[in-house]
GUMARDREN-206269 format. One line per 8 residues: their letters; for each residue x, y negated, z negated of N, C-alpha, C. Coordinates in nm, 4 decimals, always signed. Atoms other than C-alpha are relative to their C-alpha. Layout:
BEGIN
a> X,Y,Z,X,Y,Z,X,Y,Z; ...
***
This chain:
BEGIN
mdlsamvp> +0.1680,+0.0601,+0.0137,+13.9000,-3.9668,-3.7662,-0.0117,-0.1631,+0.1054; -0.0012,+0.0781,-0.1055,+13.7481,-4.1711,-3.4968,-0.0772,-0.1055,-0.0964; +0.0512,+0.1345,+0.0569,+13.5738,-4.5294,-3.5696,-0.1603,+0.0185,-0.0404; +0.1024,-0.0247,+0.0590,+13.2166,-4.3194,-3.6060,-0.0371,+0.0440,-0.1023; -0.0393,-0.0430,+0.1655,+13.3281,-4.1496,-3.8922,+0.0686,-0.1302,-0.1058; -0.0791,+0.0540,+0.0945,+13.5542,-4.4208,-4.0332,-0.1595,-0.1335,-0.1097; +0.0614,+0.1369,+0.0118,+13.2766,-4.7486,-4.0057,-0.0905,+0.0686,-0.1244; +0.1399,-0.0375,+0.1267,+12.9886,-4.5570,-4.2404,+0.0671,+0.0364,-0.0918
ellsampl> -0.0661,-0.0151,+0.1711,+13.2738,-4.4327,-4.5072,-0.0233,-0.1848,-0.0286; -0.0570,+0.1430,+0.0068,+13.3859,-4.8102,-4.4982,-0.1443,-0.0522,-0.0778; +0.1307,+0.0544,+0.0707,+13.0129,-4.9358,-4.5365,-0.0542,+0.0681,-0.1052; +0.0218,-0.0633,+0.0780,+12.9216,-4.7038,-4.7951,+0.0634,-0.0503,-0.1238; -0.0723,+0.1519,+0.1441,+13.1486,-4.9589,-5.0688,-0.0204,-0.0897,+0.0401; +0.0433,+0.1318,-0.0146,+12.9772,-5.2348,-4.9315,-0.0823,-0.0397,-0.1322; +0.0697,+0.0004,+0.0974,+12.6942,-5.2138,-5.2175,+0.1267,-0.0285,-0.1099; -0.1120,+0.0210,+0.1022,+12.9527,-5.2171,-5.4754,+0.0735,-0.1185,+0.0406
tlaimfta> -0.0909,+0.1397,+0.0086,+13.1794,-5.5200,-5.3097,-0.1223,-0.1059,-0.0118; +0.0710,+0.1068,+0.0039,+12.8768,-5.7245,-5.2676,-0.0970,-0.0120,-0.1422; +0.0405,+0.0296,+0.1508,+12.7715,-5.6697,-5.6396,+0.1078,-0.0935,-0.0673; -0.0987,+0.0798,+0.0734,+13.0852,-5.8073,-5.7677,+0.0335,-0.1149,+0.0720; -0.0635,+0.0951,-0.0388,+13.1205,-6.0710,-5.5108,-0.1679,-0.0777,-0.0241; +0.1507,+0.0977,+0.0707,+12.7085,-6.2124,-5.5970,+0.0542,+0.0582,-0.1629; +0.0141,+0.0774,+0.1605,+12.7848,-6.1828,-5.9832,+0.1101,-0.0565,-0.0282; -0.0570,+0.1296,+0.0069,+13.0525,-6.3639,-5.9241,+0.0101,-0.1409,+0.0258
mivgfcla> +0.0989,+0.1500,-0.0763,+12.8902,-6.6453,-5.7153,-0.0711,-0.0544,-0.1324; +0.1093,+0.0691,+0.0541,+12.6120,-6.6683,-5.9467,+0.0906,-0.0236,-0.1716; -0.0700,+0.0303,+0.1196,+12.7957,-6.6432,-6.3192,+0.1149,-0.0348,+0.0414; -0.1367,+0.0850,+0.0076,+13.1053,-6.8344,-6.1681,-0.0737,-0.1676,+0.0203; +0.0527,+0.1042,-0.0370,+12.8725,-7.0834,-6.0484,-0.0684,-0.0929,-0.1268; +0.0819,+0.0032,+0.1202,+12.6863,-7.0767,-6.4082,+0.0821,-0.1100,-0.0951; -0.1100,+0.0724,+0.0272,+13.0497,-7.1527,-6.5431,+0.0350,-0.1362,+0.0285; -0.0162,+0.1108,-0.0331,+13.1047,-7.4284,-6.3417,-0.0683,-0.1102,+0.0185
liattyrv> +0.1131,+0.1102,+0.0564,+12.8006,-7.6206,-6.4123,-0.0134,-0.0550,-0.1102; -0.0223,+0.0476,+0.1930,+12.8688,-7.5831,-6.8085,+0.1544,-0.0961,-0.0247; -0.1238,+0.0814,+0.0190,+13.2299,-7.6856,-6.7444,+0.0302,-0.1684,+0.0302; -0.0024,+0.1557,-0.0710,+13.1833,-7.9857,-6.4650,-0.0722,-0.0788,-0.1062; +0.0715,+0.0775,+0.0875,+12.9066,-8.1304,-6.7456,+0.1073,-0.0433,-0.1449; -0.0609,+0.0461,+0.0494,+13.1547,-8.1321,-7.0064,+0.1293,-0.0898,+0.0399; -0.1091,+0.0479,-0.0096,+13.4532,-8.2563,-6.8189,-0.0458,-0.1328,+0.0397; -0.0070,+0.1580,-0.0450,+13.2619,-8.5765,-6.6880,-0.0622,-0.0943,-0.1133
rrlpvisq> +0.0598,+0.1114,+0.1063,+13.0882,-8.6527,-6.9923,+0.1117,-0.0452,-0.1020; -0.1199,-0.0314,+0.0955,+13.4317,-8.5929,-7.1871,-0.0404,-0.0531,-0.1866; +0.0007,-0.0807,+0.1951,+13.3112,-8.4766,-7.5707,+0.1473,+0.0308,-0.0397; -0.1222,-0.0664,+0.1135,+13.5935,-8.4377,-7.8268,+0.0080,+0.1249,-0.0107; -0.0411,-0.1669,+0.0136,+13.6802,-8.0985,-7.8129,-0.0095,+0.0321,+0.0727; +0.0799,-0.1276,-0.1049,+13.4430,-7.8974,-7.5789,+0.0938,-0.0161,+0.1442; -0.0323,+0.0493,-0.1257,+13.5563,-8.1224,-7.2966,+0.1650,+0.0325,+0.0280; -0.1616,-0.0718,+0.0129,+13.9510,-8.0279,-7.3828,-0.0249,+0.1619,+0.0602
ladlyvsy> +0.0333,-0.1284,-0.0152,+13.8597,-7.6904,-7.3815,-0.0481,+0.0400,+0.1965; +0.0403,-0.0408,-0.1527,+13.6933,-7.6794,-7.0433,+0.1098,-0.0841,+0.1174; -0.1108,+0.0538,-0.0110,+13.9641,-7.8790,-6.9466,+0.1088,+0.1336,+0.0735; -0.1032,-0.1374,-0.0105,+14.2272,-7.5428,-7.0141,-0.0513,+0.1152,+0.0811; +0.0851,-0.1115,-0.1112,+13.9267,-7.3326,-6.8591,+0.0679,-0.0501,+0.1224; +0.0036,+0.0264,-0.1531,+13.9860,-7.4792,-6.5293,+0.1238,+0.0377,+0.0257; -0.1439,-0.0191,+0.0191,+14.3450,-7.5074,-6.5967,+0.0485,+0.1507,+0.0329; +0.0084,-0.1654,-0.0055,+14.3720,-7.1268,-6.6583,-0.0390,+0.0700,+0.1279
arsvpvvl> +0.0175,-0.0773,-0.1407,+14.1789,-7.0481,-6.3211,+0.0234,-0.0536,+0.0704; -0.0762,+0.0522,-0.1198,+14.3093,-7.2665,-6.0969,+0.1578,+0.0584,-0.0152; -0.1635,-0.0327,+0.0164,+14.7006,-7.1785,-6.2054,+0.0569,+0.1080,+0.0005; -0.0367,-0.1011,+0.0356,+14.7011,-6.8158,-6.3072,-0.0234,+0.0806,+0.1512; +0.0392,-0.0788,-0.1513,+14.6924,-6.5629,-5.9953,-0.0668,+0.0980,+0.0208; +0.1261,-0.0964,-0.0001,+14.3713,-6.3679,-5.8906,+0.0374,+0.0689,-0.0704; +0.0228,-0.1405,-0.0141,+14.4930,-6.0565,-5.9363,+0.0789,+0.0320,-0.1625; -0.0376,-0.0070,+0.1300,+14.6858,-6.1301,-6.2698,-0.1398,-0.0552,-0.1705
qlfvafyg> +0.0978,-0.0093,+0.0606,+14.3614,-6.2560,-6.4114,-0.1111,+0.1273,-0.0041; +0.0257,-0.1155,+0.0229,+14.2333,-5.9460,-6.3095,+0.0031,+0.0984,-0.0841; -0.1078,-0.0725,+0.1039,+14.4730,-5.7796,-6.5205,-0.0558,-0.0351,-0.1551; +0.0564,+0.0269,+0.1562,+14.3718,-5.9673,-6.8177,-0.1378,+0.0033,-0.0481; +0.1274,-0.0116,-0.0004,+14.0063,-5.9168,-6.7634,+0.0014,+0.1903,-0.0690; +0.0225,-0.1154,+0.0725,+14.0874,-5.5397,-6.7704,+0.0647,+0.0881,-0.1655; -0.0384,-0.0511,+0.1191,+14.3084,-5.4886,-7.0519,+0.0065,-0.0967,-0.0878; -0.0006,+0.0651,+0.1478,+14.2850,-5.7684,-7.2761,-0.1748,+0.0047,-0.0107
lpllgalv> +0.1248,+0.0375,+0.1052,+13.9173,-5.7913,-7.3147,-0.0305,+0.1309,-0.0932; +0.0498,-0.0932,+0.1402,+13.8884,-5.4318,-7.4770,+0.0763,-0.0276,-0.0921; -0.0856,+0.0191,+0.1653,+14.1639,-5.5346,-7.7215,-0.1052,-0.1042,-0.0597; +0.0590,+0.0796,-0.0019,+13.9312,-5.8298,-7.7409,-0.1068,+0.0702,-0.1363; +0.1178,-0.0314,-0.0008,+13.6221,-5.6323,-7.8129,+0.0948,+0.0899,-0.1424; -0.0225,-0.1299,+0.1083,+13.8256,-5.3262,-8.0584,+0.0281,-0.1322,-0.1549; +0.0045,+0.1533,+0.1228,+13.9183,-5.6936,-8.3052,-0.0897,-0.0416,-0.0481; +0.1240,+0.0024,+0.0237,+13.5496,-5.7391,-8.3348,-0.1071,+0.1298,-0.0206
gvpdflsa> +0.0470,-0.1434,+0.0377,+13.4756,-5.3899,-8.3731,-0.0845,+0.0689,+0.1076; +0.0543,-0.0148,-0.1395,+13.3247,-5.3850,-8.0350,+0.0380,+0.1126,+0.1439; -0.0584,-0.0986,-0.0942,+13.3344,-5.0150,-7.8798,+0.1088,-0.0511,+0.1529; -0.0715,+0.0161,-0.1389,+13.5531,-5.0122,-7.5155,-0.1150,+0.0013,+0.1122; +0.0835,-0.0045,-0.0691,+13.2801,-5.0552,-7.2929,+0.0378,-0.0053,+0.1490; -0.0288,+0.0904,-0.1102,+13.4665,-5.2361,-7.0047,+0.0650,+0.0846,+0.1270; -0.0664,-0.0880,-0.1156,+13.5068,-5.0095,-6.6706,+0.0992,-0.1430,+0.1029; -0.0624,+0.0104,-0.1465,+13.6972,-5.0909,-6.3464,-0.0980,-0.1506,+0.0634
tvasmvgl> +0.0650,+0.1045,-0.0685,+13.3986,-5.3048,-6.1772,-0.0639,-0.0745,-0.1258; +0.0283,+0.0902,+0.1232,+13.2907,-5.4633,-6.5194,+0.0905,-0.1476,+0.0146; -0.1292,+0.0866,-0.0223,+13.6421,-5.6469,-6.5120,+0.0194,-0.0356,+0.0933; -0.0259,+0.0189,-0.1327,+13.6633,-5.6925,-6.1828,-0.1193,-0.1301,+0.0202; +0.0700,+0.1032,-0.0165,+13.3248,-5.9240,-6.2089,+0.0104,-0.0876,-0.1289; -0.0301,+0.1167,+0.1181,+13.4168,-6.1003,-6.5338,+0.1586,-0.1174,+0.0424; -0.1377,+0.0585,+0.0033,+13.7707,-6.1600,-6.3950,-0.0317,-0.0879,+0.0964; +0.0012,+0.0508,-0.1318,+13.6619,-6.2828,-6.0628,-0.0955,-0.1601,+0.0014
slyhggyl> +0.0980,+0.0392,+0.0423,+13.3717,-6.4573,-6.2323,+0.0592,-0.1804,-0.0653; -0.1464,+0.1071,-0.0035,+13.6412,-6.6778,-6.3968,+0.0177,-0.0669,+0.0558; -0.0899,+0.0320,-0.0494,+13.8323,-6.7184,-6.1655,-0.0916,-0.1374,+0.1219; +0.0777,+0.0684,-0.0818,+13.5438,-6.8566,-5.9373,-0.0545,-0.1463,-0.0567; +0.0660,+0.1216,+0.0944,+13.3767,-7.0989,-6.2256,+0.0935,-0.1114,+0.0185; -0.1063,+0.0957,-0.0116,+13.7179,-7.2598,-6.2658,+0.0375,-0.0944,+0.1580; -0.0550,+0.0313,-0.1038,+13.8125,-7.3041,-5.9092,-0.1548,-0.1010,+0.0571; +0.0813,+0.1196,-0.0528,+13.4641,-7.4650,-5.8357,-0.0448,-0.1126,-0.0874
sevmrpay> -0.0363,+0.0969,+0.0334,+13.4506,-7.6757,-6.0494,+0.0606,-0.1442,-0.0116; -0.0909,+0.0735,-0.0597,+13.7317,-7.8665,-5.9218,-0.0642,-0.0184,+0.1135; +0.1183,+0.0231,-0.1402,+13.4362,-7.8776,-5.6156,-0.0475,-0.0836,-0.0901; +0.0785,+0.0573,+0.0541,+13.1836,-7.9808,-5.8107,+0.0296,-0.1591,-0.0890; -0.0562,+0.1052,+0.1067,+13.3583,-8.2772,-6.0412,+0.0349,-0.1363,+0.0856; -0.0014,+0.0773,-0.0548,+13.4866,-8.4482,-5.7737,-0.1263,-0.0653,+0.0953; +0.1063,+0.0476,-0.0879,+13.1864,-8.4677,-5.5803,-0.0869,-0.0627,-0.0871; +0.0721,+0.1069,+0.1145,+13.0226,-8.6037,-5.8890,+0.0315,-0.1791,-0.0127
lavdrgqh> -0.0669,+0.1102,+0.0085,+13.2609,-8.8636,-5.9100,-0.0273,-0.1106,+0.0751; -0.0192,+0.0852,-0.1771,+13.2652,-8.9633,-5.5212,-0.1580,-0.0772,-0.0123; +0.1203,+0.0826,-0.0105,+12.9095,-9.0603,-5.5795,+0.0144,-0.1116,-0.0484; -0.0072,+0.1165,-0.0069,+12.8661,-9.4545,-5.5545,-0.0033,-0.0615,-0.1835; +0.0365,+0.0449,+0.1641,+12.8779,-9.5945,-5.9432,-0.1050,-0.0890,+0.0084; +0.1254,+0.0988,+0.0500,+12.6108,-9.8358,-5.8514,-0.1501,+0.1304,-0.0181; +0.1342,-0.1090,+0.0215,+12.3554,-9.5021,-5.8179,+0.0585,+0.0656,-0.1500; +0.0139,-0.0314,+0.1815,+12.4727,-9.4500,-6.1795,-0.0905,-0.0610,-0.0600
daadslgy> +0.0685,+0.0960,+0.0710,+12.3986,-9.7915,-6.2940,-0.1519,+0.0017,+0.0136; +0.1176,+0.0162,-0.0470,+12.0927,-9.8070,-6.1356,-0.0749,+0.0997,-0.0476; +0.1016,-0.1657,+0.0368,+11.9647,-9.4292,-6.2453,+0.0164,-0.1175,-0.1877; +0.0194,+0.0111,+0.1426,+12.0612,-9.5848,-6.6280,-0.0674,-0.1262,-0.0164; +0.0436,+0.1567,+0.0391,+11.9553,-9.9542,-6.6010,-0.2203,+0.0526,+0.0671; +0.1324,-0.0587,+0.0050,+11.5963,-9.7488,-6.4811,-0.0723,+0.0973,-0.1047; +0.0174,-0.0451,+0.1937,+11.5982,-9.5889,-6.8407,+0.0302,+0.1831,+0.0424; -0.0336,-0.1098,-0.0054,+11.6735,-9.2412,-6.6527,+0.0788,+0.1031,-0.1457
tfrqkitr> -0.0700,-0.0911,+0.1245,+11.7853,-9.0028,-6.9147,+0.1190,+0.1043,+0.0874; -0.1242,-0.0876,-0.1021,+12.1278,-8.7830,-6.8051,-0.0432,+0.0914,+0.0838; +0.0322,-0.0830,-0.0470,+11.9358,-8.5023,-6.7092,-0.0715,-0.0766,+0.1529; +0.0798,+0.0578,-0.1413,+11.6564,-8.7326,-6.4493,+0.1043,-0.0744,+0.0860; -0.0832,+0.0651,-0.1119,+11.9654,-8.9399,-6.3198,+0.0906,+0.1582,+0.0904; -0.0671,-0.1237,-0.0671,+12.1529,-8.5598,-6.2138,-0.1056,+0.0281,+0.1107; +0.0641,-0.1051,-0.0194,+11.8254,-8.4119,-6.0953,-0.0711,-0.1026,+0.1293; +0.0819,+0.1025,-0.0908,+11.6536,-8.7332,-5.8813,+0.1323,-0.1083,+0.0819
vvgpqavh> -0.1072,+0.0945,-0.0302,+11.9643,-8.9599,-5.8358,+0.1473,+0.0613,+0.0457; -0.1558,-0.0579,-0.0700,+12.3375,-8.8399,-5.8146,-0.0031,+0.1738,+0.0295; -0.0176,-0.1481,-0.0227,+12.2824,-8.4429,-5.7886,-0.0086,-0.0234,+0.1689; -0.0519,-0.0047,-0.1485,+12.1879,-8.4848,-5.4216,+0.0697,-0.0340,+0.0887; -0.1315,+0.0049,-0.1299,+12.4292,-8.6805,-5.2980,+0.1187,+0.0783,-0.0132; -0.1430,-0.0646,+0.0200,+12.6736,-8.5025,-5.4803,-0.0294,+0.1691,+0.0397; -0.0086,-0.1483,-0.0987,+12.5749,-8.1440,-5.3566,+0.0260,-0.0291,+0.1227; -0.0265,-0.0181,-0.1448,+12.5501,-8.2639,-5.0253,+0.1981,-0.0669,+0.0376
ialpgygn> -0.1445,+0.0059,+0.0067,+12.9267,-8.4062,-5.0817,+0.0944,+0.1596,-0.0557; -0.0749,-0.1040,+0.0428,+13.0369,-8.0923,-5.2405,-0.0090,+0.1596,+0.0929; +0.0076,-0.1011,-0.1204,+12.8913,-7.8242,-4.9555,+0.1093,+0.0543,+0.0346; -0.0879,-0.0629,-0.0753,+13.1935,-7.7957,-4.7763,+0.0632,+0.0737,-0.0670; -0.0843,-0.0737,+0.0684,+13.4137,-7.7117,-5.0460,-0.0650,+0.1000,-0.0764; +0.0903,-0.1006,+0.0756,+13.1471,-7.5100,-5.2405,+0.0340,+0.1640,+0.1452; -0.0506,-0.1252,-0.1381,+13.1509,-7.2793,-4.8538,+0.1303,+0.0536,-0.0238; -0.1700,-0.0679,-0.0199,+13.5525,-7.2374,-4.8876,+0.0032,+0.0687,-0.1205
siiylihn> +0.0038,-0.0970,+0.0847,+13.5394,-7.1549,-5.2449,-0.0781,+0.1200,+0.0159; +0.0976,-0.1628,+0.0174,+13.2897,-6.8371,-5.1678,+0.0956,+0.0173,+0.0901; -0.0820,-0.0936,-0.0910,+13.5261,-6.7438,-4.8558,+0.1307,+0.0241,-0.1243; -0.1412,-0.0547,+0.0929,+13.8341,-6.7341,-5.1273,-0.0281,+0.0943,-0.0927; +0.0854,-0.0392,+0.1228,+13.5882,-6.5669,-5.3544,+0.0020,+0.1943,+0.1135; +0.0430,-0.1386,-0.0794,+13.5242,-6.2915,-5.0815,+0.1588,+0.0562,+0.0289; -0.1075,-0.0136,+0.0354,+13.8777,-6.2876,-5.0042,+0.1040,+0.0978,-0.0993; -0.0960,-0.0449,+0.0896,+13.9989,-6.2197,-5.3268,-0.0637,+0.0927,-0.0880
valvmyig> +0.0721,-0.0781,+0.0546,+13.6970,-5.9751,-5.3915,+0.1043,+0.1573,+0.0492; -0.1199,-0.1116,-0.0444,+14.0150,-5.7384,-5.2109,+0.0523,+0.0394,-0.0915; -0.1130,+0.0107,+0.0466,+14.2266,-5.7799,-5.4849,-0.0892,+0.1105,-0.1434; -0.0018,-0.0392,+0.1452,+14.0128,-5.5455,-5.7761,+0.0593,+0.1293,+0.0546; -0.0992,-0.1402,-0.0768,+14.1419,-5.2154,-5.5526,+0.0760,+0.0254,-0.1240; -0.1456,+0.0424,+0.0750,+14.4345,-5.3177,-5.8041,-0.0104,+0.0788,-0.1769; +0.0509,-0.0224,+0.1938,+14.2284,-5.2149,-6.1746,-0.1019,+0.1009,+0.0243; +0.0405,-0.1272,+0.0532,+14.0760,-4.9341,-6.0286,-0.1648,+0.0094,+0.1063
aadvmata> +0.1187,-0.0080,-0.0838,+13.7368,-5.0286,-5.8090,-0.0230,+0.0500,+0.1051; +0.0454,-0.0278,-0.1471,+13.6027,-4.8624,-5.5399,-0.0606,-0.0473,+0.0646; +0.0785,+0.1105,-0.0759,+13.4945,-5.1694,-5.3319,+0.0656,+0.0580,+0.1437; -0.0438,-0.0022,-0.1574,+13.5891,-5.1410,-4.9477,+0.1014,+0.0420,+0.0714; -0.1280,-0.0089,-0.0441,+13.9230,-5.1910,-4.9248,+0.0508,+0.1162,-0.1058; -0.0724,-0.1142,+0.0575,+14.0278,-4.9234,-5.2148,-0.0852,+0.1263,+0.1198; +0.0562,-0.1218,-0.0798,+13.7808,-4.6991,-5.0092,+0.0991,+0.0042,+0.1471; -0.1102,-0.0255,-0.1427,+13.9981,-4.7775,-4.6789,+0.1308,+0.0397,-0.0458
hlimerdy> -0.1681,-0.0680,+0.0065,+14.3493,-4.6942,-4.8633,-0.0410,+0.1377,-0.0587; +0.0009,-0.1255,+0.0345,+14.1745,-4.3846,-4.9746,-0.0334,+0.1239,+0.1416; +0.0115,-0.0861,-0.1180,+14.0795,-4.2692,-4.5982,+0.1599,+0.0199,+0.0651; -0.1136,+0.0187,-0.0559,+14.4050,-4.3977,-4.5091,+0.1230,+0.1476,-0.0359; -0.0786,-0.0927,+0.0870,+14.6096,-4.1576,-4.7873,-0.0507,+0.1208,+0.0631; +0.0364,-0.1009,-0.0029,+14.3669,-3.8921,-4.6835,+0.0068,+0.0527,+0.1178; -0.0772,-0.0191,-0.1296,+14.4693,-3.8839,-4.3101,+0.1297,-0.0065,+0.0000; -0.1054,+0.0042,-0.0739,+14.8041,-3.8928,-4.3694,+0.0560,-0.1252,+0.0559
nqyqfqty> -0.0895,+0.1205,-0.0525,+14.8684,-4.2834,-4.2893,-0.0226,+0.0027,+0.1848; +0.0047,-0.0585,-0.1298,+14.7767,-4.1733,-3.9473,-0.0797,-0.1226,+0.0916; +0.1242,+0.1405,-0.0369,+14.4750,-4.4622,-3.8803,+0.0156,-0.1379,-0.0598; -0.0107,+0.0744,+0.0959,+14.6288,-4.7233,-4.0252,-0.0546,-0.1342,+0.0143; +0.0095,+0.1124,-0.0501,+14.6113,-4.9974,-3.7977,-0.1402,-0.0308,+0.0570; +0.1258,-0.0674,-0.0835,+14.2306,-4.8614,-3.6434,-0.0760,-0.0616,-0.1524; +0.0610,+0.0429,+0.1332,+14.1536,-4.9307,-4.0806,-0.0172,-0.1432,-0.0257; +0.0110,+0.1727,+0.0400,+14.2846,-5.2707,-4.1290,-0.1165,-0.0510,+0.1386
lvlaviys> +0.1010,+0.0479,-0.1073,+14.0988,-5.3692,-3.7900,-0.0961,-0.0029,-0.0192; +0.1118,-0.0157,+0.0373,+13.8087,-5.2511,-3.8948,-0.0387,-0.0635,-0.1291; -0.0001,+0.0598,+0.1115,+13.8493,-5.4103,-4.2369,-0.0301,-0.1222,+0.0458; -0.0354,+0.1560,-0.0245,+13.9297,-5.7510,-4.0717,-0.1271,-0.0411,+0.0436; +0.1170,+0.0491,-0.0744,+13.6239,-5.7370,-3.8654,-0.0930,-0.0094,-0.1327; +0.0801,-0.0241,+0.0917,+13.4140,-5.6523,-4.1796,+0.0060,-0.1218,-0.0900; -0.0299,+0.1768,+0.0922,+13.5502,-5.9970,-4.4152,+0.0175,-0.0694,+0.1167; +0.0258,+0.1490,-0.0605,+13.5288,-6.2065,-4.0771,-0.1367,+0.0200,+0.0215
vmclitwl> +0.1646,+0.0218,+0.0094,+13.1352,-6.1236,-4.0465,-0.0538,-0.0436,-0.1291; +0.0596,+0.1138,+0.1689,+13.1291,-6.1867,-4.4376,+0.0073,-0.1515,+0.0097; -0.0850,+0.0979,+0.0304,+13.3090,-6.4884,-4.4123,-0.1007,-0.0596,+0.1250; +0.0719,+0.0889,-0.0976,+13.0958,-6.6178,-4.1048,-0.0967,-0.0108,-0.0094; +0.1195,+0.0549,+0.0051,+12.7669,-6.5679,-4.2006,-0.0206,-0.0731,-0.1371; -0.0180,+0.1420,+0.1239,+12.8887,-6.7695,-4.5571,-0.0014,-0.1336,+0.0781; -0.0092,+0.1860,-0.0397,+12.9847,-7.0768,-4.3503,-0.1221,+0.0139,+0.0773; +0.1471,+0.0542,-0.0465,+12.6530,-7.0505,-4.1603,-0.0694,-0.0404,-0.0856
ivrafelr> +0.0946,+0.0079,+0.1357,+12.4685,-7.0431,-4.4615,+0.0069,-0.0939,-0.0353; -0.0169,+0.1496,+0.0508,+12.6205,-7.3260,-4.6000,+0.0433,-0.0998,+0.0765; +0.0151,+0.1168,-0.0915,+12.6605,-7.5062,-4.2942,-0.1545,-0.0442,+0.0456; +0.1261,+0.0222,+0.0038,+12.2527,-7.4666,-4.2789,-0.0508,-0.0900,-0.0831; +0.0181,+0.0955,+0.1119,+12.2306,-7.6094,-4.6340,+0.0443,-0.1163,+0.0236; -0.1002,+0.1262,-0.0288,+12.5220,-7.8985,-4.5636,-0.1380,-0.0979,+0.0930; +0.0351,+0.1215,-0.1260,+12.2843,-8.0014,-4.1989,-0.1709,-0.0608,-0.1389; +0.1023,+0.0235,+0.0652,+11.9465,-7.9690,-4.4745,+0.0293,-0.1344,-0.1231
ssrylpnv> -0.0239,+0.0951,+0.1105,+12.0845,-8.1520,-4.7576,+0.0156,-0.1765,+0.0530; -0.0402,+0.1545,-0.0519,+12.1737,-8.4725,-4.5485,-0.1451,-0.0601,+0.0549; +0.1267,+0.0107,-0.0141,+11.7866,-8.4849,-4.4837,-0.0557,-0.1150,-0.1170; +0.0538,+0.0832,+0.1245,+11.7308,-8.6041,-4.8394,+0.0862,-0.1441,-0.0675; -0.1238,+0.1073,+0.0984,+12.0661,-8.8803,-4.8779,-0.1079,-0.1082,+0.0298; +0.0475,+0.1158,-0.0199,+11.8194,-9.1784,-4.7272,-0.0651,+0.0343,-0.1086; +0.0860,-0.0078,+0.0274,+11.5433,-9.0848,-4.9465,+0.1007,-0.0864,-0.1505; -0.1187,+0.0495,+0.0908,+11.8563,-9.1357,-5.2169,+0.0378,-0.0928,-0.0376
apvknvlm> -0.0660,+0.0957,+0.0171,+12.0184,-9.3980,-5.1510,-0.0856,-0.1551,-0.0253; +0.0445,+0.0852,+0.0036,+11.8124,-9.6702,-5.1530,-0.0602,-0.0773,-0.1857; +0.0464,+0.0250,+0.0973,+11.7559,-9.6687,-5.5181,+0.0779,-0.1003,-0.1279; -0.0576,+0.1308,+0.0419,+12.0334,-9.9313,-5.6209,-0.0933,-0.1409,+0.0421; +0.0481,+0.1661,-0.0521,+11.8451,-10.1927,-5.3653,-0.1587,+0.0174,-0.0852; +0.1361,+0.0260,+0.0914,+11.4859,-10.0980,-5.5501,+0.0426,-0.0617,-0.0868; +0.0187,+0.0606,+0.0808,+11.6468,-10.2128,-5.8514,+0.0299,-0.1285,+0.0202; -0.0365,+0.1538,+0.0027,+11.7906,-10.5604,-5.7350,-0.1259,-0.0263,+0.0413
asv> +0.0763,+0.1034,-0.0295,+11.4794,-10.6265,-5.5934,-0.1472,+0.0225,-0.0837; +0.1137,+0.0198,+0.0753,+11.2613,-10.5494,-5.8994,+0.0790,-0.1367,-0.0926; -0.0540,+0.1446,+0.1225,+11.5010,-10.8201,-6.0919,-0.0449,-0.1078,+0.0241
***
């Protein structure tokens, strides 16, 4: 099989690959935001559960998390009387979302803690609620700090999407293996080379987008940093 026939067939699996990736990105971000909020506020029981979730996501290999989602969730559904509706694609989204959320929480939490304590005290002294403090003072600074780590977490997620073939999801990696098996493994090097280019392009695009946001976010830092000085001047 020549490249002119191989590339379109591989690209035909990209919509599913991107759907799994973007679903894991969005759901994982929401999970990370919730976990990070409870981990920094240290609420009894809830914070410990958030710590346990992050520890699971970071400690268990990603491929094992996919197997747990694929085989474990139907058993959990059977216990509560829910029929088995979990396909390989849905299990991939669930497993990668849990992984990405736990990993991303360890990016968000240090970024939040890295903001100067005086900024927190200034916002509290001005009577800001926790939500106002996050959105107006601490959040913009923490976002700027977290962006490089966030970019790395997305790149890791792109790499780990290739593992969903092990639970039967027909992503671009699974399609590549089907092509090689159909051609009796005659074009392994060419197929893996095309895959390397595809994943490299995805990671490059991700890096460029995150880098653009990183440069843009730095413009807002001077507007946030003087909060402590404003408070001191008003005393």
